[in-house]
C-alpha positions as CSV (number, residue, x, y, z in Angstrom):
1,M,84.8,165.7,41.9
2,K,81.4,164.0,42.3
3,A,81.0,164.1,38.5
4,Q,84.4,162.5,38.1
5,L,83.6,159.8,40.6
6,L,80.2,159.1,38.9
7,L,82.0,158.8,35.5
8,I,84.5,156.4,37.0
9,S,81.7,154.3,38.6
10,I,79.9,154.1,35.3
11,F,83.1,153.1,33.4
12,L,83.9,150.4,35.9
13,G,80.3,149.1,35.8
14,L,80.4,148.9,32.0
15,A,83.7,147.1,32.2
16,G,82.3,144.6,34.6
17,I,79.3,144.0,32.4
18,S,81.6,143.5,29.4
19,A,83.8,141.0,31.2
20,C,80.9,139.0,32.4
21,A,78.9,139.1,29.1
22,G,80.5,136.0,27.6
23,Q,80.0,133.9,30.8
24,K,76.4,135.0,31.1
25,Q,75.7,134.2,27.5
26,N,77.1,130.7,27.9
27,A,75.0,130.2,31.1
28,V,71.9,131.3,29.3
29,S,72.6,129.0,26.4
30,E,73.1,126.1,28.9
31,E,69.8,127.0,30.7
32,K,67.9,127.0,27.4
33,A,69.4,123.6,26.5
34,V,68.2,122.1,29.8
35,D,64.9,123.9,29.6
36,I,63.7,121.9,26.6
37,W,63.9,118.8,28.8
38,K,61.9,120.3,31.7
39,D,58.9,118.1,30.9
40,Y,60.8,115.0,29.8
41,P,59.9,111.9,32.0
42,V,63.2,111.0,33.6
43,G,61.6,108.0,35.4
44,H,60.0,107.5,38.7
45,I,62.6,108.3,41.4
46,V,62.6,106.2,44.6
47,F,64.9,107.6,47.3
48,D,65.9,105.1,50.0
49,D,68.0,106.1,52.9
50,Q,69.3,102.8,54.2
51,A,71.7,104.3,56.7
52,P,69.8,107.1,58.5
53,E,71.8,106.7,61.7
54,T,75.1,107.5,60.0
55,E,76.7,111.0,60.0
56,G,77.0,110.8,56.3
57,S,73.2,110.5,55.9
58,K,72.6,113.4,58.2
59,V,75.0,115.6,56.3
60,Y,73.5,114.5,53.0
61,H,70.0,115.6,54.1
62,R,71.4,119.0,55.1
63,I,72.7,119.7,51.6
64,V,70.0,117.9,49.6
65,T,66.7,118.7,51.2
66,H,64.5,117.3,48.3
67,P,66.4,114.3,46.9
68,Q,63.9,113.3,44.2
69,D,63.7,116.8,42.8
70,Y,67.5,117.2,42.9
71,I,68.1,113.9,41.1
72,A,65.5,114.7,38.4
73,E,67.2,118.1,37.9
74,Q,70.6,116.5,37.4
75,A,69.0,113.8,35.1
76,R,67.8,116.5,32.8
77,T,71.3,118.1,32.8
78,V,72.7,114.7,31.7
79,L,70.1,114.3,29.0
80,A,70.8,117.8,27.6
81,T,74.5,116.9,27.5
82,L,74.0,113.5,25.7
83,Y,71.2,114.3,23.3
84,D,70.0,117.0,20.9
85,S,66.3,116.9,21.9
86,P,63.7,114.7,23.6
87,S,62.7,113.4,20.1
88,D,66.1,111.5,19.8
89,S,66.4,107.8,20.3
90,I,66.9,107.9,24.1
91,V,67.5,105.0,26.5
92,P,64.2,104.5,28.3
93,V,64.4,104.8,32.1
94,D,61.2,104.0,34.0
95,T,62.5,103.8,37.6
96,I,65.6,105.1,39.4
97,H,66.2,103.5,42.8
98,Y,68.6,105.9,44.6
99,S,69.9,104.8,48.0
100,L,72.3,106.0,50.7
101,Q,74.2,103.0,52.0
102,D,76.8,102.6,54.8
103,I,79.3,100.7,52.6
104,E,82.8,101.1,51.2
105,G,83.3,102.7,47.8
106,V,81.8,105.9,46.3
107,S,78.8,105.2,44.1
108,A,77.7,102.8,41.4
109,K,74.9,102.2,39.0
110,D,73.3,98.8,38.4
111,G,70.3,97.4,36.6
112,G,68.9,97.9,33.1
113,N,65.8,97.4,30.9
114,G,64.3,100.6,32.3
115,V,65.0,99.9,36.0
116,V,68.2,101.5,37.4
117,S,69.7,101.3,40.9
118,I,72.3,103.8,42.1
119,F,73.9,103.8,45.6
120,Y,75.9,106.6,47.2
121,S,78.2,105.7,50.1
122,T,77.6,107.6,53.4
123,R,81.2,106.8,54.3
124,H,82.4,108.7,51.2
125,I,80.1,111.5,52.2
126,E,81.8,111.6,55.6
127,K,85.3,111.6,54.0
128,S,84.3,114.4,51.6
129,F,83.0,116.4,54.5
130,A,86.0,115.8,56.8
131,A,86.9,119.5,56.7
132,N,83.3,120.6,57.3
133,D,83.3,122.1,53.9
134,T,79.7,122.1,52.7
135,A,80.5,123.6,49.3
136,K,83.1,120.9,48.6
137,L,80.7,118.1,49.6
138,F,77.9,119.5,47.5
139,F,80.3,119.8,44.5
140,E,81.4,116.2,44.9
141,T,77.9,114.9,45.4
142,R,76.7,116.6,42.2
143,G,79.7,115.4,40.2
144,V,79.2,111.8,41.3
145,L,75.5,111.9,40.6
146,L,76.1,113.3,37.1
147,H,78.5,110.4,36.4
148,E,76.1,107.7,37.6
149,L,73.1,109.2,35.9
150,T,75.0,109.2,32.6
151,H,75.3,105.5,32.9
152,A,71.5,105.3,33.2
153,Y,70.8,107.4,30.0
154,Q,73.8,106.9,27.7
155,L,73.7,104.8,24.6
156,E,76.1,101.8,24.4
157,P,78.4,100.5,21.6
158,Q,77.1,97.6,19.5
159,G,78.8,94.7,18.0
160,I,81.9,94.6,20.2
161,G,80.8,92.6,23.3
162,S,80.0,94.2,26.6
163,Y,81.2,96.4,29.4
164,G,82.9,93.4,31.1
165,T,84.3,91.7,28.0
166,N,85.7,94.5,25.8
167,R,88.0,97.4,26.9
168,V,86.9,99.7,24.1
169,F,83.3,99.3,25.3
170,W,84.4,100.0,28.9
171,A,86.6,103.0,27.9
172,F,83.7,104.6,26.0
173,I,81.2,104.1,28.8
174,E,83.4,105.4,31.6
175,G,84.9,108.1,29.5
176,M,81.5,109.5,28.5
177,A,80.3,109.4,32.1
178,D,83.2,111.6,33.2
179,A,82.9,113.8,30.1
180,V,79.4,114.7,31.1
181,R,80.7,115.5,34.6
182,V,83.5,117.6,33.1
183,A,81.2,119.4,30.7
184,N,78.9,120.4,33.5
185,G,81.5,121.7,35.9
186,G,81.7,118.6,38.0
187,F,85.5,118.5,38.2
188,T,88.1,121.2,38.9
189,P,90.9,121.9,36.4
190,A,93.3,120.3,38.8
191,D,91.3,117.0,38.4
192,R,92.5,116.5,34.8
193,P,95.0,113.6,34.7
194,K,98.2,114.2,32.7
195,G,99.3,111.8,30.0
196,G,97.8,108.4,29.7
197,N,95.5,107.4,26.8
198,Y,91.9,107.7,25.9
199,M,91.6,103.9,26.4
200,D,92.1,104.7,30.1
201,G,88.5,105.8,30.3
202,Y,87.2,107.9,33.2
203,R,88.7,111.4,33.5
204,T,91.5,110.8,31.1
205,A,89.1,110.1,28.3
206,G,86.4,112.5,29.6
207,Y,88.6,115.6,29.5
208,F,89.7,114.6,26.0
209,F,86.1,114.3,24.8
210,V,85.1,117.7,26.2
211,W,88.2,119.2,24.6
212,L,86.9,117.9,21.3
213,K,83.5,119.5,22.1
214,D,85.2,122.8,22.9
215,N,87.6,122.8,20.0
216,K,86.2,120.8,17.2
217,D,82.4,120.6,17.3
218,K,80.1,122.0,20.1
219,N,77.8,119.0,19.4
220,F,80.5,116.4,19.7
221,L,79.2,114.7,22.8
222,H,75.7,114.4,21.2
223,K,77.2,113.0,18.0
224,F,79.6,110.7,19.8
225,N,76.8,109.3,21.9
226,R,74.6,108.8,18.8
227,S,77.5,107.1,17.0
228,T,76.7,103.9,18.9
229,L,73.5,103.6,16.8
230,E,75.2,104.3,13.5
231,V,78.7,102.8,13.7
232,V,78.3,99.0,14.0
233,P,80.6,97.4,15.0
234,W,81.5,100.4,17.1
235,S,85.1,101.7,17.3
236,F,86.7,104.9,18.5
237,N,88.0,105.7,15.1
238,G,84.7,105.0,13.4
239,A,82.9,107.1,15.9
240,I,85.3,110.0,15.5
241,K,84.8,110.0,11.7
242,Y,81.0,109.8,12.2
243,A,81.1,112.8,14.6
244,L,83.8,115.0,13.1
245,G,84.4,113.8,9.5
246,E,86.5,111.3,7.5
247,E,89.6,113.4,7.7
248,Y,90.0,112.8,11.4
249,D,91.3,109.9,13.4
250,I,91.4,109.3,17.1
251,D,95.1,108.9,17.6
252,S,96.0,112.1,15.7
253,L,93.4,114.0,17.7
254,W,94.7,112.6,21.0
255,H,98.2,113.8,20.1
256,E,96.8,117.2,19.2
257,Y,95.0,117.4,22.5
258,Q,98.1,116.3,24.5
259,M,100.1,119.1,22.7
260,A,97.3,121.6,23.4
261,V,97.1,120.9,27.1
262,G,100.9,120.8,27.5
263,D,101.3,117.2,28.4
264,I,103.8,116.7,25.5
265,R,105.9,119.1,23.6
């Protein structure tokens, strides 16, 4: 009987190892991708708690005990998602001012030319922690930070105006920021919006871009980001052809994606 139990235990153990092997291999690959960025200068990080008396501030400090180190860690995750290596043409960031503020909203990035400001709302922290769920709050805090740091390091389209004047520019910027968040586990599957169009930016475009990475080219996000240097004036279709090949176009891929995820039949 003991011999039988031992054999069963060994069998179950091997089965468990086999089931987890793929997940562990992916995790190791992601760790290696981030590891090449471990010495990359992400910029001088200035953490400024402007609302220390708020409950949101107190909760934040309980889940993030070393803000500068944590922000730098997430910055390197963003860089590994947007670029192939530190030798790429990367947006220079000299200083990141990160502040907690007692204001409405969630978070936002401002600034440029190497100096970036990001605020995180203590009111949003309090709302996210309403059920005293520390894991949920930490998940949200990391996801929001990934999105805003993407805005600090991502490349921008050329020849089509600006974020405030051109919807294509805007959709790319916000879509890529949420794509980085999706690609790094910053949303749950339930967070994916149904329907819509890639021109809606944010999660609608972000999940689509990650689907292209997962199903067409594992380096899609790197190439799509780099397309802004090579495709001028920039367009979604031109960037798709640059990243995936001349035989592809954005609208056909969007239709294929909508079919694949079951939003249309």
